[in-house]
C-alpha positions in Angstrom: 90.7 123.0 119.3 94.2 123.2 120.6 97.1 121.2 119.4 97.3 119.7 122.9 93.8 118.3 122.5 94.8 116.6 119.2 97.9 115.2 120.9 95.8 113.8 123.8 93.3 112.2 121.4 96.2 110.7 119.4 97.7 109.4 122.6 94.4 107.7 123.5 94.2 106.1 120.0 97.7 104.8 120.5 97.0 103.3 123.8 93.8 101.6 122.5 95.6 100.2 119.4 98.7 99.1 121.3 96.7 97.4 124.0 94.9 95.4 121.3 98.1 94.8 119.3 96.6 96.5 116.3 98.2 98.8 113.6 96.5 101.8 112.0 96.6 103.2 108.5 95.2 106.5 107.4 93.8 107.6 104.0 93.6 111.4 103.9 92.6 114.0 101.4 91.5 117.4 102.8 93.5 116.9 106.0 96.7 116.5 103.9 98.3 114.1 106.4 97.3 115.9 109.5 95.7 112.8 111.1 99.0 111.0 110.5 101.0 114.1 111.8 98.9 114.1 115.0 99.5 110.4 115.5 103.3 110.6 114.9 103.6 113.4 117.5 103.2 110.7 120.1 106.5 109.0 121.0 106.5 105.3 120.2 103.7 105.6 117.6 105.7 103.4 115.3 104.5 100.4 117.4 100.8 101.1 116.4 100.9 103.4 113.3 101.6 101.4 110.1 101.3 104.1 107.4 99.4 107.0 106.0 98.2 107.7 102.4 97.8 111.3 101.4 95.6 111.2 98.3 94.6 114.7 97.4 93.7 114.1 93.7 91.4 111.7 91.9 94.4 110.0 90.3 96.1 109.4 93.7 92.9 108.0 95.1 92.7 105.6 92.2 96.4 104.6 92.1 97.2 104.4 95.8 93.9 103.2 97.2 92.0 101.6 94.3 89.1 104.0 94.4 87.0 103.3 91.3 86.7 105.8 88.4 82.9 105.1 88.5 82.7 106.1 92.2 84.6 109.3 91.7 82.6 110.1 88.6 79.2 109.5 90.1 79.8 110.8 93.6 83.0 113.0 93.6 85.8 112.9 96.1 83.6 114.4 98.8 81.3 111.5 99.3 80.7 108.5 101.6 81.1 106.1 98.7 84.5 107.5 98.0 85.8 107.4 101.6 84.4 103.9 102.0 86.6 102.8 99.1 89.5 104.8 100.5 89.3 103.0 103.8 89.0 99.6 102.1 92.0 100.4 100.0 94.0 101.5 103.0 93.4 98.2 104.7 94.1 96.2 101.5 97.3 98.1 100.7 98.9 98.1 104.2 99.6 95.8 107.0 97.2 97.6 109.3 94.1 96.1 110.9 92.4 99.5 111.5 91.9 102.3 109.0 90.3 105.8 108.8 89.6 107.8 105.7 88.8 111.5 105.4 87.8 113.6 102.4 86.0 116.9 102.2 85.9 120.6 101.4 87.8 122.6 103.9 87.6 126.0 102.1 87.7 128.8 101.7 86.5 127.9 98.2 85.4 124.7 96.5 82.0 124.3 98.1 78.8 123.8 96.2 75.2 124.1 97.3 75.0 120.3 97.8 78.4 120.1 99.5 79.2 123.5 101.1 82.6 124.4 102.6 82.9 122.4 105.8 81.4 119.2 104.4 83.7 116.3 105.5 83.2 112.6 104.8 84.7 110.0 107.1 85.0 106.2 107.0 86.4 103.7 109.5 87.0 100.0 109.4 88.6 97.2 111.2 90.0 94.5 109.0 87.3 91.9 108.3 84.6 94.1 109.8 82.0 96.4 108.4 82.9 99.8 106.9 81.2 102.7 108.7 80.9 106.1 107.2 79.3 109.5 107.9 79.3 113.1 106.8 79.8 116.0 109.1 79.5 119.7 108.5 82.0 121.8 110.4 82.1 125.6 110.6 85.1 128.0 110.7 88.0 128.9 108.5 90.1 126.3 106.6 92.3 125.6 109.7 89.4 125.2 112.0 87.5 122.8 109.6 90.7 120.7 109.2 91.4 120.6 113.0 87.8 119.5 113.7 88.2 116.9 111.0 91.3 115.4 112.5 89.7 115.3 116.0 86.6 113.7 114.6 88.7 111.1 112.7 90.6 110.2 115.9 87.4 110.1 118.1 85.9 107.8 115.5 88.8 105.4 115.7 88.5 105.3 119.5 84.7 104.7 119.4 85.1 101.8 117.0 87.8 100.2 119.0 85.7 100.5 122.1 82.7 99.0 120.4 84.8 96.2 118.9 85.8 95.2 122.5 82.2 94.6 123.5 
């Protein structure tokens, strides 16, 4: 995936948010702020991007987003229960109405038989709405897995905004 494709996705997200007068917050772990970086490449993104949380460690997930110790202990950072709490915390601790959360194992190490390298968990939510989550398995090196994760996060925002309009 080329940088241009990420830019175009971010531009589409911006148009969809701005036309609905909504703001976005991101809660990122394995992408290290890359979703936020893609978004802020778009001129004028300050009118629809509220803030980004980069929570790489357990302690930052707890302190910045309110992820429960019990959730991290039972499921680990790479889990749908964790990203669901991350997205909830992003909405509660920002002025955004839309949020996305990403956590996973981008590699080259850190994978397990249950959660191999390339396992990425996502959650999306609109304030007052349901939290949706899913797990994807991407292939490639660290850079490729992270790029695919950013693209998937952005596409997920677009899909949820389109569905909310129906």
